N, C-alpha and C positions, 0 to 999 in steps of 0.2 A: 475453371473456378477463378473468380475475381474478388478482390476485397471490397468492402465498403470504406470509402475515404472520408475521414471525419476530422474534426478539430475541436479544441477547447481553449479557453483563456486561462493562462497561468500568471500569477502575480510574482514579480521579481523586482530586482533593482531597475528603476526606470519606468515602472508601471506594469500593466498587463501586456502579455504578448501571446500570439496564437501558436499553439502546439498542434502539429498535424500528426495523425496516426491512421494506420490501416487496420481494419478488423476483419478477421477471417473466421469461418465456422459458426456453429450455433451460439447465439448470444446467451443462452441459458445453460451452457454446457457445465458439466460437473467440475471441469478443470480449465483454468485459464493460464496460458503461456504468454509471457512478455518477452519479445526479442529486441535487442538493442544493438545497433550497428557500431562500426569503428569511426574514428575521429574524422576521416575525410569521406565517409560513405553516407548512404541513406538507407532507410528502412526497407526499400524495395529489394535490397540484396537478399532478403529472407523469403522472397516470394515462393520459391520451390519448397523450402522447409515448411513454411506456413501452410501451403496448400496440402502437403502430405499430412501434417498434424490435424488440420481441419477435416480432412477425409476420415480421420479416426475419431470424429466427434469431439475434438478439442477446440476451444475458443482461443484464437491466437491474436494478440494485439501487438502491432509493430509501429512504434513511434519514430518520427524524425526528431532527433535532438534539436534544441533551440539553435538556430543558425544553420541548419542543415535541411536538405530536401525541401518539403513544402512548408516547414515551420518558419516563422518569422525570424529575421535577424534581430539580435538584441541591440539596444541603443548604443552601447559602447563595447569595444573589444574587451575591456576590463571586466565586463559582466559575465564573461564565459568562464565560470568557476565550477568546481565540483558541487558546491552547494546549490548553484543555480540548476544544475542538471538533476541532482537528487530531489530538489523541491519540485521540479517539473514532473519527474516520474512519480512522486508521491501524490501529486494532484491528479495525475492520470489514473493511478490505481484507485483513488477515491471515486473518480468518475465511473469506473468499471463496476463498482458496487460488489466487490468480492473481498473475502477475508484474506485470501492467500493467492499468490501467483507463483508459477515456476518461471525462472529467469534464464534466458539464453543470451549471453553477451559475447560479442566478438571484439577482441582487443579493448579499445576504450569503453565499449559497451559492457565488457566484462569487468573493467575497473569500477564503473558506476554500480554494477551488480554487487561487487564485493562490498562497496561502501553501504549499499542498502541492506545487504544481508548481515552486516556487522552491527547494525543498530538494535538496541533493545526493542522487543516487540515487533520485529521486522515482519512484513507480510510475505517475504520470500520463503517459500516452502522448500524448493530445490533450486540449485544454482549450477548452471553449465557455463564454464569458463573456456571460451574458445581462444586458445593461444595467448593467454595472459595469466599472470600469477603474482606471487608475493615478492618477487624480485625481478625487476625489469631492466633489461640491458640499456646502458647509457648510449652505446653506439647506435642501437636501433632507434632510440628516441631522437638522436641527432638526425638520423636519416629521415624520420617522419617529420621532424621540425623543418628541415630544409625544404621538404616537399610542400608543406602547408604555407610557407612564407612566400612562395613564388606566385606570381599572378599568371595563371594559366588561361590561354585563349586558343580556340580551335576554329577552323574554317568550316568544318562539317562534322556530322555524327560519325562518319567514316574515320575521320582523324581522331576523334575521341576514342573510338573503338580500338584503333591501332595503338594509341597511347596507353590505354588500360592494359592491353595484352602485354606490352613491354614492361610497364611499371609494376603491374600486379601479377606478373608471371608466377610468383610464389603462391598465388591463390590455388594453383593446381591445374590439372588438365580439363579445361572447360570446353564445351562445344561452341561452335560459331554462334548459335542461337543464344547461349548463355552470356557470351561476351557482348553480344548486341543488346541483350536485356540490360546488362550493367551500364553500357554506354548510354542507352536511351534514358535511363533514370539517373544518370550521373551529371548530365549537362542540360542547360536551358539556353535559348537564344539570348544574345546580349544586344546592346544598343548599336553595336558596330556591324551587325549583320552576321556575326559568327556565333560561337557558343562559349559559355563559361561553365565552370563546375557549380553544382548546387550546394555550395557551402560558403559561408561568410569568411573572407580572408582574415578577418579579425580573430578567428579562433586560433590562429597561429601565434598570437601574442604570448601565450604561456610558454612558447619555445623561443622567446626573444633572446634569452641568455643561453649560451651553450650548456648542455648537460654533460658533465664529465664523470660523474659518479653514478653507478647503478642506483635505481630508485628502489628503496626497501619499503615494502608494505606489510611486513610481518605483524606490525601492531594492528592492522586491519584483519589479516588472516586469523590472528589469535582470538578474535572475537566472533568468528563465524561458527555456528553450531549446526546449521542445516546440512543435509546431504549435498555433496558437491561432486560433479564430474568435470575433470580437467582434460581438455582436448589440446593436443599439440601437433603442429606440422613438423614432419620429420626434420626439415632443414630450417626450422625457425631461428631467426637471429634475435628475437625478442624474448622468448621464453626458453631458458636452458633446461635440458633434461634433468640436470642436477637440482634445479629449483622444484621441478615436479616431484622428484624423489623425496625432497625435504618436506614438501607439502603433504605427502602421503603419510608422513610420520609425526608432523607437528601440528598442534592446535586441537581444540575440543572436537571438531568434526572428525579429524583423523583418529583421535583417541577413542572415539565411539565407533570406529570402523565405517564411517560414512563418507569417505573420500575414495573415489576411483579415478583412474586415468586411462586415456587411450591416445595412441599416437597414429596419425594418418600418414601413410607413405606418399612420396612423390609430390610434396607441397611444403611450403614454408610458412611465413607469416602473411596472412592467416588463412587456414583452410576456408574455402568459399562456402562450405555447407550447401553446395548445390549437387554434389555427387550423390548417387543413390546410396552408396555404402555409408557416407557421412550422415546423410539424413536418417538412415535406418538406425545408426548408433544412437542418435539423439532421441528418435522416436521410441526405441526400445527402452531407453533409460527413463523417459518421462511417462510412458503409458504402460 
């Protein structure tokens, strides 16, 4: 099964820009799931999950955030803001012509999902947060920031593959084919005859200043009323188990009994959602 690769124009600071997305499954399905990737990743990370959901007659839409994957880079690094991302996702949902979507977000994609779900009249019906929550570790964010601010170049896809296996070992125990899939969709040829990552280095601007305090998003969590499934990697350095425990007790969704949590063994930040058991957990929850 292969997705249809599409794009649309989104208006933001600096004018219109192209937002790319992949669409899986029947276009007139009763349910639409939107999957959003992490800050250094692309939507093709979700291919295995999307194919499984599409096989259950679910429409799955997987965008590349602005500045990532096949989407256009924004005019200025300063334009990569949460507002730019939520505006792009709102425009995409309007294009899909649906009243509601179920949201699966990994790391930064979960952050944007929380922002969307916290708004009045949100189209988010259910929210799956993959290794992200209402309190985010400052140490983990410094690690992510130092990675984004480097200018990575590779001589071959084999070198990209080896790099991802080392840097993203916390993704879990992936097969050789899965690592290769990530490598092939993570990098593109550059002008020097090698390869570069498929994201704008300008997205690292938000990490220009060191982050010394944990980032609190309780004010966002306290506005979310829809059912939520929190996923955590057993060895995650970004989402503490104590934060998950607190989210199970605090906020309107928790008070309504609409928050559940599941911890995946043998991985950290963030579970790749390529493993059969991980896919089954999400599929069972959504369908």
